[in-house]
N, C-alpha and C positions, 0 to 999 in steps of 0.2 A: 606270147601266150596270153589269152584272156583269162585272168583269174576270176573264178565265180564270185558273184556278189554274195553277201552274207547277211543274215538276219539274226538279231539277238533273241535268245530264249532264256527264260529264268525259271529255275525250280522253286516252287512255292509250297512244298509240303511243310506242314507245321513242324517246328524244331524246338526241342527243349532248350532253355537258355537261362543262365544264372544272371539276374539283373543287378544284384548287389554283390559283386565278386569279393571285394575286401571283407565285407560283413559276413558273407558265407564262409570264407576261409577262417575268420576268427571264431565263428560259431562251431565249425567243424573241429578245430583244434581244442577249444576250451571244453567242449562236451564229449571229447573222445576218451577212450580207455587210456590212450597214450599220454594224455595230459596228467593222469595220475602218476605216471612214471617220472615226470619232470619235477624236480624239487628246486626250491630257491637256492641260488648260488651255483647251480650246475652249469658247466660249459657245454653248450649244445651245438653240434655241427649241423648245419642245414645244407644238404647236398643239392646242388642245382646243376643242370646239364646244358647242352648246346643246341637243343631243339628250338625251333621258332614257334613257341607256344603263345597263343593269344593271351594277353593280360599277364604275361609271365612275371614282369617286374611287380605288378600289383599283388599277385599271388605270393611271390617270395617275400615282399615287404610285409604283407599281412601275417605271413607265417612267423617272420622275425619278431614282429610286434606282439603276436600272441604268446610267443615264448618268453619275451620280456615281461608280459603281463603275468605270467606264471612265476616270475621272480628269477628266471634263469638268465644266462649270459650267452646269447646266440652269436655264431659267426658262420659265414658261408664257406663251403668247401666245394671246389670244382669236381664234378662227377661226369666226365665225358670221355673216358677211355683214351683213345689216341687222337682225338680231334685237336684242332689248333696246332697241328704240327707236332703233337705229343711233347710239348714243352710248356713250362710254366707261363712264359710271357705270352705265347700264342693262346693258351686257354684263358688267361686273364683278359686278353683283347676280345676273345669271343664272348665271354660273359658280359663284358662292358658294352658290347654291341647291342645287347638286350637290356641295357641299363642295370644289369646286375653287378653293381660296383658299390664301393664305400659311400660315394656321394648320394646315391639313390636309396640304398638300403640302411645306411646308418650303422653298419657293422663292418668288421674286417672281412676281406675276401681272400682266401688262401688257395693258391693254385699249384703248390709244390707237387712234384710227380713221384715222390718217394713212397714206397710201399713196404709192407711187412708180409711175411708168409705166416698165416694164422692157423694153418692146418692142411690136411690132405682130404680131397673129396673121394667119392666112391669110384672115380675113374683112376684113382691113384695119382692124381695130379695135385700140385700145390695150389693153395688158394691165396690170392694176393689181396691186400686191402690197404687203402690210403692211410699213411702213418698219422696224419693230422686228425682224421676221423677216429682212428683207433685210440688216440690219446685223449679224446673228448670224453666227458661223462655220459653223453648221450648223442645219438645221431638220428636225424629225421631226414626224409627225402621229399623232394617236390618234383614230380614227374608226371608226364602224360601217359595214360594207358591207351594203347592203340594197337591194331594189328601190325605185325612186323612185316618188313619188306622182303625177308629172305626165307621165312619158314613158318610152319603152322604148329602150334602147341598150346598147352594150357597157360603158359606164361610167355608172352611175346614182349612188345615194348611196354615198359611200366616200372613198377617199384623194384621187382626182383632183378630185372635186367640192369637197372641203375646200380643196385647193390653189387652185382657181380662184375659187370663190364665198366660201368661209370666209375665206381670207387675202386675197381681193380686197376685203374689207370692203364698205362701202356702195356704192362705185363699181363694184366687180367684180360684185356681186350684181345691181345695177340694170342694168348693161350686158347681162349674159347673159340675164336675164329679159325684157329689152325686146324680144327676138326671139321670145318665146314658147317652146313646147315644142321647136321646131326649134333655137333657140339653146341650150337646155339639152342637147339630144342631140348637136349637132354643134360648137357653139362651145366647150364644156367641153374636149373633147380638143384642139381647135385652140389654145386659150389654154394648156392644160396643157403642150403641147410647148414653148412659149416659157418657161414657168415652170421646167420640168425642166432646160432648157438654160441659163437665165440666173440662177438663184437658187441659194442654198446648200442646197436641199432634198436630203436624204440618203435618206430612206425613211420608211415609215409602218407603224404597227401596225394591222392590219385586225382588227376585232372582228366575229364572226358570232354571232347569237343564235338559239336554237331557238324552237319554237312555244310554249314556256312562259316566254318572255322571260328565259331564262338564258343565260349565256355558253357558247356551243357550241364556239367555235374561236377561237384567237388566232394570228396569223401576221404576222411582220414582212416587209414587201415592200420590197426594195431599189429605189432609183430606176431601176436598169438593168432590173429585171424588171417594172416597173409596168404596161407596155403589154400584156404577155401574162398576167400573174398576176391582176390585179384582175378582168378579165372572167370568169376561171375561178371566182374566189371569189364573184362575183355570181351565177353559176349555182347554186353551192352554197347561197348565202343564199336564193335564190328557192325552193328545195326545202324549206328549213327554216321558211319564213315561216308563222306561225300563221294559220290560216284557220278560219272557221266550218264545221261539218260538213254544212251543208245547201245545196242549190242554189237554193232559193227560199224567201222568207218574205213573209208579208203585212205583218207588223209587226216592226220591230227597235227595242228600247229600249236606248239607250246611256247609261250612267250619267254619264260625263264625256268631253268632248273636250278636246284640249290639245296644245300643241307638244311636251310631254314624251312623248306617245304616238305622234305622227306629225307630220311637217312640214306635213301638210294637216289637222291637228287630229283627223280621223278618216281612217284609212288607206283610200284608194280600192281598194287591192288586197284589202282585207278586206270592204268593204261593196259593192263592185261598181259604184261610181259615180265616174266621172272628173270630170265637169262642167268641161270645158275649153272655153272659147269657140271657136267655129268648128271644133271637132273632134268628130266623131261618137263616141258611146259605143261601146266595143268590145263587139260582140254576144256574144263568148264570155265576157265577164266574169261570174263567179259570186261571190256569189249574186245573184239578181234579187230586189230588195226593193221592195215597193210603198210602204211608209210608214216613215220613220225619225224617231224622236224622241230628242233628246238633252237631258239634264236639267241639266247644269252644265258650266262651264268650269273646268278644274283650276287650283288656285292656283299650281302650278308654271309655268303659262303667263303669269303676271304680267299678266293682263288682255288678252293677245293671243289673241283667239278666232278666229284664222284657220281657215277651213274649216268654221265653224259652219253655213254654208249647205248643206253636204252633207246635213244633216238637214232635214226638212220642218217640224217643230214643236219648240218648246223652251219654257223657262220665263222669266218676267220676271227672275228673279234671275240667270240666265245672261247675259241681255242687259245688265242693270244692272252686272254686274261687268266689262264690257269697258272697257279703257283705250284710249280713242279714238286717242291719239297713237301708241301701239305698234301698234294694230290697223291704222290707216291706213298707217303706215310699212311694215310687213311686206307688206301686201297690194298697195299701190301699187308697191312694189319688185318683188314676185313677178309682178304683172300677171295673176294668175288671179283675176278678181273674182267670177265666178259663184259660186264655192265659199263666198264670204263674204257673200253677200246674206243679210240677217237673216230667219230663219224666223218664222212666226207664233208668238206667245208666249202662254202662259197663266200664271196665278198659281201653280198647284200642279202637282206631278208627276202626281197622279191625273188632273187635267184633260188634261194632255199625253197620257197613256196612253189615256184614254178617247177623245180626239180622233183619235189614231192608229187605234184600233180602229174608230171610226165612219167613217173616210174611206179604209179600206184596200181597198175594193172586194170585201170578203167580208162581206155583211150578216148571215150566220149566225154569230154570235159563237163558239159551240162549235167551229166549223170553222176559226177563224182560226189560222193558223200564226204564232205569236209567239215571239220569242226576246228574252232580256234578257242583256246583257253589261256588264261594268264600264267598258270602253273598247275600242278596236280593237287594242290591243297585247296585252292579256291575254284571250285567247279560248279557253284550254284548258277553262274552265268556263263553262257557259251554262245558263240556266233556260229551259225550253221549255214551251209549252202542250200540252194533250192531243192536239191535231190533228197534232203532230209526233212523237208517241211511236212509232207503228208504223214510220215512216220511220227514226227514230233506232235502232230495234232492228236494222235492216239495215246500219247503218254500222259498219265495222270499227273496233276500238279505241275504242269509245265505251261507257262504262259509266253506269248509272243510280245516283244517290246519293240514298237516302231516297225519300220518296213525294211525291205532289202536295200543294201547300200554297198558300194565298193569298199574293199579294204583300204584304210588310209595309209598311204606311204608318203614320206617326205621326199625332197628332191634327190636325195642320195639313195633311194630305194629301201630305206629303213621303215619298218612297220611302226606306226605311232600307237604303241600299246596303251599309252595313257588315255587316248581317246576312246579306245575300245573298252578298257576296263579302268575307269577313273577311281573305283573304290577298292582296287586290288592293292596288294603290298607295294607293287611298283607305282601305282597311281598315287598312293599316300606318300611314298618316298619322294616322288617328283614334286608334289605340293610342298613338302617339308623343305626341299632344297630350293624351291622357287624364290 
């Protein structure tokens, strides 16, 4: 099969960006209402999670340093629910993969999984909370506010979710997810009210990222302002979310899926597929994509290929890299199983792409609307086939870079993703290991 040639397009819409990340973190903490709660000598737990947040180590280190500047004694506590195999060693390894460790932060990192029951929520369910956080004099969170991959509500991914699911550890994550999307939407606020009332939580640093996966905004939200301010930040984050510039594609090739790109491996907000059991697809979701192929699972996922089933086709090496223990733990806890059904696999990337083209319901290959992206977090750059060129010319803030060229494969039929996306997570990773 002749695979269509592709051309690079780049989204150029102006994006807000924090230029001095560490300095802005310090200013936010020291000028916040929350800073007045922190007294000299206090032990302050800084909750950090497992998401692939840009500048996460810098942000966490600046938070730790600001707390020290206030005279308190910070330490880091893992807040990632059931990730990392739901065990202390796995969560420590995950945090360390983002340089969130003693060597980089200069404070102890605690990943114990023990929890206490601190009360009962309005669903008549127990509320679980990390014992180490509960024993601290104060707790602050460092998390990204972003649209969630499973549901829509006033609180999605952000401070409140980290308080309930992240610091609820395996028990809290399991309990909330056991009720499906309704539990995520409605029980998180219900459990959050108990946590804000009965724990030493003081406030959280909200991180917003722009469509280029850069730090766009940093804001400390005090515990007293959480219920009004986080929903407003979520609206801002939804507007900033990186999206592909087309409403429909016949084929989308995604270089890597992974937990560092999205909690769902591939962000449903980007690819337009929710795949939630007993829940209809949202008809307004864009883009509409007939066939999705994903080539690899990112090494940052540590074998947890959650969400790989959002794609239709994949490679044998992607499936062989799955750590079954971590994969089962995260998916059985999340209880969204459709997304992680294993796609049909092929030996080479070329075969995956050819099968996508062959089954996309557009038999005239020159007319196939095909796009190639590195992952669903970095979508500012995209390679497109000729059938999308005229449509692309009408899209505001979309520029063409260079001319059409064939997809680069090596002698084994593997797509050379680093050549297509040298500035992506994969491209930077390859340069680091070179």
